N, C-alpha and C positions, 0 to 999 in steps of 0.2 A: 557559538558566541555566546555571550552572557545576555541573558533576555533581558530588555529596557523595562518591561512592568508584565506584571501576571496578576491572575484573579482566578478563586475558585467560585462557581456560583452553584445551586442545589443539584441542577443536573448538565455540567458540564464544566470546561476548564477554559480560560482566556491567556495568550502570551503574546507578546509583541517579539517578533525576531526578523533580524536583516539577513538579507542574501549576501552571501559573499561570492567571491570568484570560483569559490570550489562547487557551490552549486549550480553553477551554469556552464552553457556551451563555448565555443570558441565566439558564438555572436553575444556572449553574455546575457543569452535568453536561461531561464530555471531548467533543469532538466527533469524529465519524467522522474530518475532515480533520486533526485533530491524532493521532490514531491511524496513519493512512495516512502520516501525515510520518514517523513514528518509525520505520514500516519500513525505509523507506531511509534514514535517517539512521543508525540500529544497524548496516546491512547496511553502510555506509561507515566507520562507527568500529571495527567487526569488521577491515576489512581494512588499513584507516590504522594499527591499532594493532601489525598483522604488517609495517607498513613498505609496503604495496602501496596506496599513496595513487592518487588519480584521476588525475593527472598522470602517474605511472609506467605503470599501465593503458593508458590513452590513446596515451603513447609506446610501449607493445607490440601497439596496434591491438585489445586484447581488454578488452571494457569489458562488463559485464551491466547491462540494462535491467530493469525491472519489468515482468513480463507479466500475472501473475494474483495477486490476495490474496483469502484468506478470512479473517475477524475472527470470534470470538464473544465477546461480553460477558457473563460471568458476572455482574458485579457493577459497573456502573458508575463509574468513577472519579470524582472530585470536583474543584475546584479546591484546592489546597495539600495535596492528596494526595501520599505521597513514595512512589514505585514503585521497585521492583527490576525492571528491566527486563533480559531475557535473551534471546540471538539465537543460532541455532547450527545450521551447514548440515545439510541433511536428505537429499542426494545427489542424482545425477543422473535424471533421469525423462524419456527420450526426448529430445527437443530442450530442455529445462527443466533448469533446476538448482533444487535446492527449499531454502528456508531458513524455519526455525520461531523463534516467537518466545512468551514469556509474560510479563505483568507482574503483580507479585504486589505487596500492601500490607505494611507493616512487621510484620506479624502473622504472615505468610508465604501468606494468603489468596489463590487465583487470581482475577485482577478482569477478566483479558481476556488473549486467546490469538490468535495469528494463523499462519495459512500462506502462504507466498508463493511463487510461481514465477518464476524469471527466465530471459532468455536471454542468450546470449553472442552479440556483435555485434562487427564490426569498423567501430569507429565513423568511418573516411574513406569506405568503399563501402558503409554499412550493412546488408552481406552477415551474415546469419544462421552462426553457426559452433555446431556438436555442443560439447556442455561436455566431450567429451574433447579438443576443440583447445585447453583452457586452460593456458597454460605456466606461469603464475606459483606456480601452490602445486598441491599435491594438491588435487581436492577431495574433501572428507570427507563420509560419512553417519554415521546414530545410529539407534537404534531407539526413542529416547525417546519415552515416549507423550506425547499431547497431544492434548484434550478440546476439540478445534476439527475442524469440518466439513473435508473434503479440496476443496482448489481444483477448481472444474472449467471448461467452457466454459459460458457463459451465453447463452442464446438466450429474445431476447423474444417470448412469445407473436402469431401474426399477428394474432390477433382483438381488439377492445376497448381500442386504441391511443388514447391522448389528449396532444394537443399541449399541449408544457410552457414552450415559447416559444423562444427563441434565448439564446444567452452568448457575446460577442466575447472571445477573449482578448485579454487587456489586458498592458501593462508589467509590472505587479505581479503577474501569473500566473505568469511564469515563471524557470526555475531556472538553474544555472550552466551547463546544455547550451544553453539557447536555445528551451527548449520547455516547455509548459504544465507544470508541478511535478506530479509525482503525487499529492502530498497535498493540492491545491487542488480535486482530482475532488471530493473528498468535501463541499467547501462549495461546488461549483456544483451537486451533486447534490441537497444540502439545500436550498438557495435556491429549487429547481424544484420540489421536491416539493408536493403538496396540502397545504395549511395544516394539516388535522387529522394527517399523518403527521410533519410537521416539529417537533412539540412530543415526539414518543415518543421513547424509547430502543430502537434496535433490539437484538433479540436477536444477530442474525448480519447482517453486510455481507458481500458478496463483489463483486469487483470484474476485467472485464477491458481491460487496456490494449491495444487492437488497432492505433493509431495516434497518431503523435505529432500534436500540434497546437501551432501557433506563432503569433507576434504577428498579429492581425489576423484571424485564422481564426473565423468564425464558426459556434458549432455550434448544430444544431437537435435540441432536445432532446422525445423521447416518452417518455411512462412508461405503464405499464396494470398492475391486477393480475393475477395467476397464481397457479397452487395453490402454489407455494414462497413468494408474497410479493408485494411492490411492486418491477417491474422497471422503470429507466430506463436509455436510451441515448442516447447524444451523436453525431450524424450531422454529420460535418467537411465540407469540400470535395471530399475523396477517397476518402469512404465513412465506413463506422462509424469511430468514436474511440474510445468505450468503451461497454461493457455492464454495468450494475450490477444486482445485487440485495438489496433491502432488507427482512428477515425480522424483523416486529414479535410 
């Protein structure tokens, strides 16, 4: 949907968007997949507004890929909610570049916040580059507080795993880079969850993207309860594709 208003500022980007039925589940609550989709989209909007389009970054052989995300749902948005969504760079962290997000309603109440880690890669060789190698613009940091858990490496418990079935990557799963779109992992996870969890709204959600999945890949899905919540892992032809944690 066309945005209502937007603004570019020194270390961030603001845009106003309305949630539509497609974004939500049968209870008209925003899906995790829709939140994940906005993390990638708003990073792109920010750079596009600065003239750093995907095509330009690709030509420079410097593109960012989403590596980790942590989301906290303070008050679950619903269909037709109008949200003010803000993103800003949060500085380099070793091999990662941080980016944060807030989603507020029209009364200024915080509904969702998120932290993400991105890796810089050469899109032709797939070689991972350090953030300091990025030449398109200075990478900025911020001390702005955020009521959201830190991103972290997620490890499935070794005991108690259950088979959640398989999922083959289909044509409609792909993004413009030809691999499984980062937002679609949310729907894959929710489709695989035990039925009693599918109808619940998570307080927090975390995901690690480990390997790209492409058309025709079959992911073997496993899940289990741990002290932190319910874990889901997707294993592809080359090993772990993603690992996620749902905190209810």
